[in-house]
Phi, psi and omega in degrees: 000341184290318183299310178303321180294320179295321179296317178299318179297319180296318178299319180297320180295317179295322181296315179297321182294324183278343183257108182291347181261008188299331182253015180287142174277171179298319180295321180297316178301315183296314181296319179295319179296318179296321177298319178296322178297315180300326179278355181083010179267074188289329179298315179291323178300317179299319180298317179295317179298318181292321177294320177302314180297319183289325182273328181230072187292348182241151177113171186293326181292322178295317178298314181293327179298326181297314181283328178293322179294328176298317178295320179297318176299318179300313180292333179283348181087014179261081187298314183299317179294323179296313180296318179299318179294321179294314180298321179295316180299314181295326179289319182284331185228069185296341181243022182291142180295344179262014182294331177297319177295323180299314178294321179297315179297320178299318177298319180295319181302311179291323182299321184259015183304131187290145177288335186091179185300315183299316181296321180292324181291317185270358183051045183298135179288148181305320185286351182261003181270172169299130189273005183300315181297321179295319179294318178297321178296314180300317181297320180293316178295322179297318178299317178299311183297319182287320184274331184227066183298335181265004181295150178291347179268351189294319183297318178292323178298318179297318179296319179291325177297319178299316178298317182295321177301314180297320180292318179295318178296316179297326177295318178296318179293323176301316179294318179299319178297320179298317178295321180300316181297335181259007176076014178269075191290324178297313180296321179297314180297321181294318180291321178295320179293322177300317179298319180294318184287324186263336181226061188294340184261005185277156178298339182286352182302320183301310180290328178300316178296318179300316180295325177295318178301311181295318182294314180294325177295317179295331180273353182076017179268078190296322181295313178296321177300312181294324178296316180295320179294321180297316178296319181295315181294327180290319185269335181225066184298337181249028182301141177295340182286346178279349181300135180100350179284277175051229183263006180295154181287325182283143177300155184300327184284349179284344184275358184246000000 
């Protein structure tokens, strides 16, 4: 039993000798990681934060390393890793004083989620993408606003939520428009109605009503068409979509 123990001890000595961080304290790891972040070297910062967590799993530096590594992942463009780190932090520390920042960061990660190569090439509009990231961002900001109304991050979260509502509504209308062009009138009416029900205050409401009028007219659902037109005229009496109606025999929506 003596030989194996000696070999293990020798291995430990060689490992310590080869690792320049072997005698670093938790604070040293944290400070070095922060310096790397300041320099924009997020990959190295993540390594330091992870080593800090593994060697010193308890204490304030370890807790802070968890949320700091999430930010580093975010800056590195690794959205999935950033969200996973945030969720882990929130699960391990449900009452941590920095939880408002954690929710805010989670919202930002989804808000800025990259389109990828195809999106950059085609200059795809935000409202034409899959809306999952936008919904996830909205939910994270909503959690922040509801749980931490006095947080310093709340005002910016509210502004981003307003933008996201408009973007999500525009996305639904974009899909409804796509269905209209392909003659899928039931689907078009349903998506436009969804936009109205879920995002009633957004600028896209006007076009959503217009698409409902056109879709119901194409389906021969005259009562639903007239109801949609009545709501549209009440809320948007000067809508650009009414242009061409006037004294013409054809209804105004036939001109579009």
